[in-house]
C-alpha positions in Angstrom: 9.1 6.3 40.2 7.7 5.0 37.0 9.5 4.7 33.7 7.4 5.9 30.9 8.0 4.1 27.6 9.5 6.2 24.8 6.8 7.9 22.8 6.3 6.1 19.5 6.0 8.4 16.5 2.6 8.9 15.1 1.5 6.4 12.5 0.8 9.3 10.1 4.3 10.7 10.6 5.9 7.6 9.0 8.3 8.4 6.2 7.2 5.8 3.7 6.8 7.2 0.2 3.5 7.1 -1.7 5.2 5.3 -4.6 6.5 2.6 -2.2 3.0 2.3 -0.8 1.6 1.8 -4.4 4.2 -0.9 -5.0 3.3 -2.7 -1.8 -0.4 -2.5 -2.6 0.2 -3.8 -6.1 2.1 -6.8 -4.8 -0.8 -7.4 -2.3 -3.3 -7.5 -5.2 -1.1 -9.9 -7.0 -0.8 -12.0 -3.9 3.0 -12.4 -3.7 5.0 -10.8 -1.0 8.3 -11.8 0.7 8.2 -11.9 4.5 11.1 -9.5 4.9 9.5 -6.9 2.6 6.2 -7.3 4.5 7.9 -6.7 7.9 9.8 -3.7 6.5 6.5 -2.3 5.2 4.8 -2.6 8.5 7.3 -0.2 10.0 7.5 2.3 7.1 4.2 2.7 5.4 1.9 5.5 6.2 -1.6 4.2 7.0 -3.3 7.1 5.2 -1.2 6.4 2.0 -2.1 2.7 2.3 -5.8 3.4 2.4 -5.6 5.8 -0.6 -3.4 3.4 -2.6 -5.8 0.5 -1.9 -8.8 2.5 -3.0 -7.0 3.6 -6.2 -5.9 0.0 -6.8 -9.4 -1.4 -6.3 -10.9 1.2 -8.6 -8.4 0.4 -11.3 -9.0 -3.3 -10.9 -12.8 -2.9 -11.2 -12.4 -0.6 -14.2 -10.1 -3.2 -15.9 -12.7 -5.9 -15.3 -15.5 -3.7 -16.7 -13.5 -2.8 -19.8 -12.5 -6.5 -20.4 -16.2 -7.6 -20.1 -17.3 -4.9 -22.5 -14.6 -5.8 -25.0 -15.5 -9.5 -24.8 -19.2 -8.8 -25.2 -18.6 -6.3 -28.0 -16.3 -8.6 -30.0 -18.9 -11.3 -30.2 -16.5 -13.8 -28.7 -19.0 -14.5 -25.9 -21.8 -15.4 -28.3 -19.7 -17.8 -30.4 -18.5 -19.9 -27.4 
């Protein structure tokens, strides 16, 4: 007789909210995260939400860099330095 381990819930069935996922991704981009929050996120975050939030965060980051570069070049601050 073999004991089967209890079935783990599907990764996509996790109950983490999308807003919580956005918050976790934002802290990851910033580079600061407490160990206890990280451990909690591992058990709660939905991987699909995590991928979508990371792509949105990366796109916003690139857009912010492009806008900043255009602003610096357009203001003439780059030429006077």
